N, C-alpha and C positions, 0 to 999 in steps of 0.2 A: 425415628430413623437416626437423627442427628445424635441423640444420645446413646444409642446403640453402640456407635463405633465413632467416639470423638476423634481418635487418631487418624482415621480415614479423612474425617473432615478436615482436620488440620492440615494433612498432606495436601489435599485438593485446594485448600486456602493458600498454602505456600505456592503451589504451582500457579495459581491465579495471580499472586503477587508477583512472581517472576515474569508472567507473560506481559502483565501490565507495565512493569517497570521496563523490560526490554522495549515493549511497543513504544513507551514514552521515549526512551533514549532514541529509538529509530525516528520517531517525530521530529525531536529536536535536530537530528542530523540531516533529515531529508525534506523536511517540510517547512522550517521557520525561515525567516527573512535572511538572506545573504548580506553581508557587511564587510567592507574592507578599508583600511585606512582611516578608522574613526578619529584618531588623534590630530589629523590634520584639520578636520572640522571643528573638534573641540578647542584646538589653540587659537584658531580664528575666532571663536566665540569669546574666549577668554580675553584675548587682546582687544576685542571689541568691547568688552565690558569694563576692563581695567585700563584707565587712562594714565598716561605718564604724569607723575607729579601728584596723583591722588592716593589716598589710603584705600585699602582693600582688605576682605577678609576670606579665608577659605578654610574648610575642613579637612583633616588628615583622618583617614581610617586605615586600620590594618586587620588582615586576616578576615576579610569578608567571607571567603569560603563558601561562596553561592548561597548564603544564607537568605531565606525568605523570612523566617521567624523573627530574626533580630534586625538584619540590614534592610531587607525589603520592606517589612511591615513596621519597623520602630525607628530606624535611623533616617531612612530617605524622606519620611514625611517630616520629620524634625528639621532636616537640612532644608527642605522646600520652604519651611516658614521661618527660617532664621536669619533672613537677609544676608546670606553668604554669596559670595561671587563665584565660587567654583569649588570642586572637591577633588582630592588627590588620595589615591590608594597608595599605600606605603608597600605593598607587595602582598602576595596570597589572595587576590581578589576571586580567584577561582580555586575550587578544592582539588583540582587536577587539571592537567593540560589536554585532557580530550576535547573533541570537537563540541561534544553535548554540554560540557562545562562551559566552554567560551560562548555558545549560543545563550545558554541560561543566563549567564552573566549579562549579556548584552540585552536581554530581556528585562533583567531586573533594572540596569541602568537606564533604561528607557523611561522609568517613573520619575527619574531625576529632573527637575526643571532648570538646573544649573549645569554648566559644562563641567568636565571630569578629565582627569589624567591617571593613568595607571603605571605603577612601577612594576618592571619585570622582576619577579620573585621566584622563590623556589617552586611554587605550585604552578605558575604560568609555565615553568620551564619542563615538568616532568612529562611524561608520556608523548614525546615529540611537540609539546607545546610550543616550543620557541617558534616553530614554523607558523603555527596558527596566531600566535601573538603578533608576529611580524605582518602577516597578512592582515589580520582583522584590526589591529590597533596602530603598529608602527615600529619604529627601531627599538632596540632593546635599551640603548642609551642615548640621551639626547638632552637638550636644555631649551628654555624658552624664557623670553622677557616678558614679564607681567608687570606694567607699570614701572616702578623705578627698582624693581627686583629681578633677581636671576633664580630661576627655578632649575636645579641640576637633577638629572635621573641616571643612576648608574646601574650597571648589570653585575649583581653579585654571585651568579649561578655557575660561571666558569664558561658559559657560553661565549662571551667576548673575552679575549685575552685582557687581563687586568692591566699590564704594562701599556698597553695601546690606550686604555681608558685614563690611566693616570698622566700619560703625555698629553691627551686631549684635554683633560682637566686643566693642566697647567697652562696650556696655551690658550684655552677658553677664558680663564680667569685673569690672565696676565693682561689682557686688553679689555677687560670688562669694567664698565663704569658704574654697574649698579650699586644702589646705596644698601641694598640687603641681598643676601645670598642664603639660600635654604637648599640643602641637599636631601635626596632620598635614595636610599639603597636598601634592598629587601632584607639582608642579613645584618643584624646589630654588630658594629665594630667594636663594642664594649659589652662585657658581662655586667648585667644589672646587680645592684647590691642585694636585691632580694633573691631568694630561690625561685627561680622559674619554673611553674609546674610542667612536668612531662618534657623538659628540654633535653636537647641532645648536643653534643659537640658539634655536629655538622649544621645545627642552627644558626651557628655564629659566622662572622665573616672570615673566610679563609681563602687563600694560605696566609700565613702570619706576615709574609712580605707584603701582600696586598694591603693588610690591614695597617702596617706600619706606614707604608707610603700614603695611604689615604689620609692617616691622622696627621701626618706631616703637611700634606696639602691643605687639609681644613685649617690647621692653624697658620700655615703661610698666607692663605688667602682670605682670612677673616671670614669664615662661613659662620653664620649665625645659629643655623639649627640643621641638625642632621636627624631625620626621621627613618626608623626601621619597623619591620614588623616580625614576623616568623616566631615570636613568643607569645604565649597566651596571658600577657600581663601588660600593665602600664608601669613605665619605669623613666625616670630623668636622671641624668648623670651630667655633671659640668666637667669639662676640660678645658682650661684656659678661658677663652671668651665665649667657647661654644657649648651649646646645650644638646646632649645626645638624648634623644627621646624614643622610647620603644613603645609602640602601641600595637596590641593585638587583640582587640576586644570589639570588633565590628561584626562578629557572627560566629567564629570558629570556637574552638574548645576552651571553656573558662571553667573555674571551680566555684565562682561566687563567693570569694572572700575578699580581704582587704588588698590583696595583690592583684588576683586575676578575677576581673569583672568586665562587664559590658561597658564600652564608651567609645568616644571619638574625641578628637582635640581639635579646638578652634584655634586658629593662627590669625593674628591682626598685625597689619603692617601699614604703620603711619606714612603720611607724606615725606617725613624725614627718613624713612627706612629703618625705623625702629620696630623690632619684632618682638611680639609677646604672643603667649600662648595659654589657652585656659582648658583644663580638663572637663569634658562633659560626660559625666557619669549617667549610665541608664540604671535606674532602680529596678532590677528584674530579679524576681525569685528571692526575695530577702524576708520571708516570712521565717520567724525565729524558730519554729518548731520543724517546718519542713525544708529549712534552708538546704540541707545537703542533698534530700531527694530532688528538690527543685533544681539543684545543679545539675543532676544527671538528665533531668527533663529537659532542661534549656539547652543542654549539650546536644541531645538528639533533635530538639525542636529547631536549634540553630543551623542544623544540616538541611534543612527542609527546602531544598530546591533541586539540587543535584548531587550534592555531597551525600545527602541522605538515601539517594536512590542506590548508590553503590553500597551503602550500609544495609539497606534493607533487602537489596538484591542478595548480597552475600549471606544474611541471616536466612532468608527464604530457602535459597539453595542449599544450605548446610542443614537446616531444618528438615527440608524434604528428604535429604540423603540419610539423615539420622533416622527419620520415621521409618524409611525403607529398610535401612539396615536393622532397626529394631525388630520390624515384622518379620525379616528373613531370619534372625538370629534367635529371637526370644519368644516368638508365637509359633507354636508348631502347627504344621500343615499335614493334613492327611490327604494324599493324592489319590487314594483308593475310593471306590464307591463304598457309602455306608452299608455294611452289610447287616448292622444291627438294627433291622427294621422289620417291623410285623404287620405286613399288609393285610392280614387275615380279617380284622375288623370291618374293613371296607370290602372285602371280597364277599364277606358272608351276608350282605344286605344289598338291596337295589341302590344304584346310584343315581344321582341327578346330574345330568351332564350338558352344558350349555355350549353349543358351537357357534364360533363366528367366521363367516366366509365371505369374500368378496364375489363368489361366483357359485352358483348352484343349480340344479336342475331347474327348469328345463334347459338351461346351458349345457351344451354337451363339451365335456372336457375331462381330463383326468382327475383334477380335484373333485369336481362335482360328483363324479361317479364312485371315487373312493369314499367320500363323505357318505354318500347314499348306501353304499354296501355296508360301512361301519355302523350307521344308523341301524339298518335292519338287524344287523348281527347283534349289536348291544340290546336292542329291544327283545330279541328272542330270548336273551339272557336275563331279562326282567327289568332293565334300567329304563329310565325315563329321559328323554332328549328334547332339547329345544335348540332349533338351528336358526340363527339371526343372519338372514341373507338378503340380497337385493330383490326387488319386485321385477317381474318380467310380464310382458303381455299375455303370453301364451301359458302362463303357470297353471297347475292344477288348482281347481277351486277349493276343495276341501284338504287343508293341511294343518291339521291341529297341532303338529310338531314343529311347524315353521312360523317364524315371524318375519314377514316381509318387510323390507325397508324401501320407500319410495327413492328414487334417484334424484341427485342433484344434476347429475350429467351423464350421458351414455356416448361412448367413443367406439370408434371403429366404423367401418362401412356398413356393418349390419347392426351397429349399436350394441354389440355383444359384450363389451366391457363397461359396467355400471359403477358410477361413483355414487354409492348409497349416502342418504342423509344421516350421518351419524350424530347430528345435532338434536335429533328429536327426543325429548324427555321420555316418551312412552317406551322407548327401547330399554333404558335403565330400569324403568318401572316395571315393565314386562319380566326382564330377568330377575330383579329382586323379588318379585312375587313368585318366580319358579323356583327360587331358593336353591340354585345349584350347589352340589358338593366340589365341583371342579369345573373349569372352564377350558375348552379346547379351542385353540386358534389355528386357522389354516393360511393366514397370510401375515406378514410381518408389518402390514400399514394399513390404514383407513379403518375398515371395520375389525381388523385385527388388533389395531392400536386401541380402539374403544372397549374391546373385548379385555384387554390388558387392564385398563383403567377400571372397568367394572369389577374384575376379579380383585384389584387391591382394594377398592371400596368395599366390596363384600367380605374381604378378608378369607378368599378361598384361593387355592393354587391355580396357576395358569400354566398350561401345558401347550407346546406349539409343535406342530407337524411342518418339517421343512420340506415343501413339496417341490418347489421350482427353483432353478438356478436363475436368480435374478438378474445376473449380468447379462443373460442372453436376451433380455427384454429391453435393452437399451434405446431401440428404435420407437418404442412407445412412449418414451418419456421426453418431455421437453426441456432437455438438457444436453450439452455437449456429449456425444456418445462416449468417449475415452473417458470423461470424468464421471459418468454414471457407471460404466463397465468396469473400470479398474479401481475406483475409490468408493463411491457412494453405496453401490450394491452391496459390497462386502461389508462396508461399515454398518449400513441398515440391519443386515442379517446378524452381524455380531452383536450390536447395541440392543437388539430386540430378544434374541435368543437369551442374553445374560439377564434381562429382566424378568424372563420366565421361570418357573421352578422346574421345568423339564423340557427337553426336546426329543421328539421322535423323528427319526431318519430312516429311509427305506433301505439303505445300503451301508455297508462298513467304509466304502470309499467316500461317501457323503459324510459320514461321522468324521473321517479324516480331515476332510476339507473344513469342517467347522472348528476342529481342533487347531488347524493351521492358521485361520484367521482370528483365533483368541477366544472362543467360545468356552466358558467355564461351567455352564450349567449341565447338570446330570443329563446324559444323552441315552436314549435308547434306540437300538437299531430294530426296527419292526418294518418288514416288507408289507406293501399294501395288499390285501386280499383279493382273490379272484373267485367267480362263482364256477368252479371247476366243473361241477356236474352239468351245468347248463350247456357247456361247450361240448359236452359228450352226448348229450339228449337231443340231438337234431336230426330229424327224419331224412332218409336218403332222398325221398321223393320232393321234399323241399328244396334240397341242394340241387337236384335235377331240374326242377321248375325254375329256380333261379339262373341256372345255367342257360337254359333255353330262352329265358327272358333277356338275358345279355348277348345272346346269338354266339355263344361261345361253342366252338367245335371241338377239335382235339387239342386245342392249345394248352400249354401249361399255365396256371394262373398265379402271378405275384400278387400279394396283397399288402397293403400299407395303410394304417389308421393314423390320422394326424390332423391337427388344425392347420389350415392353409394360411400359414404366417412365416415372416422371414427366419425366425428362430429355429424353424422345424427343418430347415435345409432341404426343401422340395426341388429347388433348381438342381442341386447335386444330383439326385435321383433322375430327374428328367434328362439331363445331359449324359449320364451314365447308360440309361436305357436306349437313347439314341445311338450311342456307339455300340451297344451290346447287339442290337439287331442286325448289324453289319458283320458281326463275329461269329453268329450261330445260324444253323439251319432249323433249329428246333422252333416251331412256332410258339408264341407267348403272348400274353397280355398282362398289364399292369394295372390293377384297379386301386385307385388312391380314394380312400374313403375318408371324407371330413369335409368341413367348409370353413371359410375364413375370409378376411380381407383381401387376400392375394389371388383369390380364385380367378377372377377375370385376367389378370396379368398372366398366371400360370397357363390359362386356357389359350391365350393368344401364343405364348411360347410353344406350346406343344402343337398348335396348328402351324406355325411358321417353321418348325422342325419336320412338318408332315408326320407326325407321330400318333394320329388319332387311332389307327389301327392297332397300337401298341400300348398306348398310355391313355387311361381314363380317368377322368374326374368324377367320381361318383356322386359326391356331395355328402351331405349329413343323413346318417341312418339311424333310426330309432333304436336306443339301447336294447330293446327286446329282440330286434332281428339281428343284432350283431353276431351271434353264434353262428347264424347260417352263412354269412357272409365270409366269416373267418374259415369255416369248413369248405367252402367253394375253393379256397387257395391250396397251392402245393408248397409255397414258401412265403415267409414274411420279409419285407425288405424295410428297412429303417436307416435313416441319416441324421436324425435330430441329435444335437449336442447339449440341448437344454433340459434334459430330463434328470430328475434325481433317481428314479428307478425304472421308468418305462413299463408301466403297467400294461400297456397294450402288447408288449413283447410276451409278457407272461399269458396273457389272454390267447394270443396266437399259439403259445406252446401248449396251452390246455386244448386246443382245437386240433392239435397233432402237426403243427407247421413249424419246421426248422426256420432259423433266423439268419438273415446276414445284415449286421448293423455297424455303424461308425463307432469307434471306441470313445467313450465318455465316461464320467462318473457314474451315471445311471445304468450303463449298460455293463460295465466291468464285472458287477457281482452276479448279474442275471444270465448273461450269454457264457457259456463255456466253450471256448474255442475248439471246434472239432468233435465235440460231444452232442450239444443241441443246437449248434449253429456255428457261425463264423462272426468275427468282429475284426475290423481293420482299422487302419489309420484313416483319416479324412483324405484319402487318395483314390481318385476315380478308377485308375486302373486296377488297384488291389481290391477295391470292393467289387468291382465288375467281374473280376477274375473268379472271386467266390461265388457270385451270383451265376455265373455261367456253369459253375461246376455243379451246383445244385440243380440247373436247368437241364443239363446233359446226362447226368449220372444219376439213374433212377434207384440204383442199389444203394448209394450214399444217402440220397435224399430220404429214402425209406427208413434207414437206420437211424439218422439223426432226427427225424419224425418221432419215432417211438421213443428214442431216448428224452426228447423235449416234453413229450407227453408224461412221461414219467417225473421229471423234473418238477413239471407244474402242479402235481399232486399235492405238494407240501405247502401251498398257498392258497388254501381255501378260505372263503369268507368267515366260516365258523372259527377256525383256528385264529385268524386275524382279530375278530371281535374279542376272543378270549384273552389273547395276547395283550392286546390294548387295554382291556379291562384290568390285567395285572399291573401294568405300567401305571394306570390311573390309581390303583390302590397303594402301589409302591410310592408315587408322589405325595399322595394324601398323608402317608405315614411320615415321610420326609418333611413335609410341610409342617404336621402337628408337632413334631420333634423340635423343629426350629423355633415354633412359636412358644413352646414349653420352655426351652432354653432361654430365649429372649425375655421371657417374662420372669425367669428366676434371675437373670443378670440385673433386671431393672429394680428388683426388690433389694 
C-alpha cells in the first residue's frame, strides 16, 4: 500500500510532523517549569564563587540559537569539565523571542553546572521577547561586580534608548574602581575584517550616533574587552587598548570554514586585573570530502531544540500544501462512476457470499430480517452463502449456512445485544475454507470490522450495507452522549465506509447523508425487499380469529412494529394517543408489536395514563405470523427517527395500510405525503392531526390504503435479491479493475 501511493504517504507524514511539532510547542508553553528573575540567582552564585582579589575564568558564547546539537550536546559538557567559574552569552541565546524558545533555553541551561548570564540580543527581542526576557531573566541592561572586575551588559536592540544607556555607562564607570572592565553588547560596534557570511546591515550596532558614543566611552573608561554576537564567525579587532571580539559559533548558522566555525571564547582575568582570552574551536564536520555537505547538516542539526521546530514546521506545512496542490492540479479525478465496467462474468456464474452481522435470527429486528430475506433470495438465484453471526440460546439446530460465534458479553435487559468473540481463529479458518467471492458487512464495528479484515486478507472486495443511523444509539454506548452522537458515530461510519469497496443504502436521503460526512466509496441505492405476496395471502378467517382473540369490537386498529427502545420514540406515540382519545369519538385501539429493554417502563407509563383500553404492548410476534397482524390494522403509525429505510413501513403498505410517520432520513423516500400516508415533523399536534384524519375519514383512509398497496409492489424480495446480486457483480468488476491497474503500476 505504501508503494502504491507514496505521495499520499508523504502528505500524511507531513501532517504528522506538523501535529507533533505543534504539540511540542504547546507542551513547552503549558507544561514546563515556570521561572522568573533567573539573573538574580545567577549573580549571587557568581559573586559567591569569584572572590575579590582572586583570578577567575569564564566562557563567552554567541548565537546559541537554542541549539541542542552543538551547544547542549557539545559545548555545555566541555564547559562543565573546564574548571570555569561561569558563562556569558553575548547575545542570541534563543532562536526567537517566543515563550517556547525561552522555556527551551532554560531547559538547556539547566544542564550547566556553573552560573550564567545572558546579553539581551536581537533574537531575545523579536516576537515580543523583550517582555519575556525581563520576566524570566532580568533587566535589558545591567552590570555586576565579579571579583576585581566589572561586567557590563548593554541593550543594542533599540528597546532601551541608547542615550540613557550611555549616560548610565558614564556615571557607572566614573566611580568604578574595578581593575578590569568587560562589556557585552549583542550587535557588533565594528565590522570585521573578514566577510561575514549571510550578514546584513542591521546585524551591526545602530544608529551611528550610538556606535560613536559607545566607542568614545570605551576609550575614555579603559574597557578591556567588548564582546558581541549576531554574526556567524569569530573575529578580533583592536582599537586603542580595547579588543573587540565577535563570537557567533555556539550553535547558529555556520559554514564550517576558516572564518565561520563552531567555537566559544575562554576569558581569564588574573588578580591584577589583566585580561586574556583564548579561542576554543570545536572540530565539527571537517571531513575533507564531505566538508560542504556536513556544513549544511550541522546547520540543520544546530537548530535541534526549538529553532529546528520552526524550520521543520514550515517545511512540513509547505510540503503538505504542495502535495495537495499537486494532486488538485496535476492528478486528474473522475467524479463520475466508472461506467466502463463489465459485471457479466460474475452475473453468469453462482457467487459465494460471506456475510458478517452483529445480530441475526432468532433475534427479531430489521437487520436480521433483511439479511434473511436477502439470503433466501440469493439462494433461489443459485448463490452460496455463509452468515457469520452471534450464537443465541433458542437458535435453530440445523443451519448449514450460518457460522455461530459464542458471545463474550450479552447486553440489554433480555441480553438481546451480543458481543461475539471475534478473536476465535476458527472464524477466519471457516471463511477461508468457504472461499467467498465477496464479503458483505452489515455493521461498521465488531463482527463487521472482523469481516473487513478477513476481506483484506483474502483479497476479495467488501461491501457494506448502511442499515442504522448510529447516532441514535448513543444511550447504548458507555461514552458521553453528545460526544458519540455528534462526532464518534459519524466518524465511525465515514472511516468504515471509505475502507470498503462499495456501500449499499436503502434511500437517496441516506446516500446524501453519507456524502455529507465525507464517504467517497461507490454507493448504491437499493431498498430492502419485502415478501409482498405473503402479506396478501392472508385468510380472512385468520384475521377474524385474531380480532376475537384480542376482544376487538368495532374499534379502528392502529398498528406499529418496533423494538421497545429509546431511539424508537415510543413515548412520543403514547403521549399522542393519550391526547387523541380525548379529541375523537371514534373508538380505536393501538397495537404496539415488538419487545425490548424499555417494555416495563413503557407499560407503567401506559397504566399511569390509564391507556390500557387504547394502547396495548403486544410483545414479540413470530415473523411467520406478522402478515396477519398487519392485516388486522386500519393504519400504521410510526415515530422512530433512527431508521435508514423503515422496512416495517413497506410491510405495512404491502398489507394495505396507509402510514403516519415522523419525518426522518429513512421515511422521506418511502412515505409520499398525501399519497400512501402522511409524514410530519416531530410535533405531537401535527402528527396527531394526521392520525385523527385517517381515523375519522373512511374514504380517505381507503384511498391511501389502495395507493400504499400499489407502491409496495415494487419492493419484492425477488427483485431485491436480483438487484443486490448486480451490485455484487459491479463491485467485483471494479475491484478486479483496480487490482489490475495496481499490478501494472508496480511493474
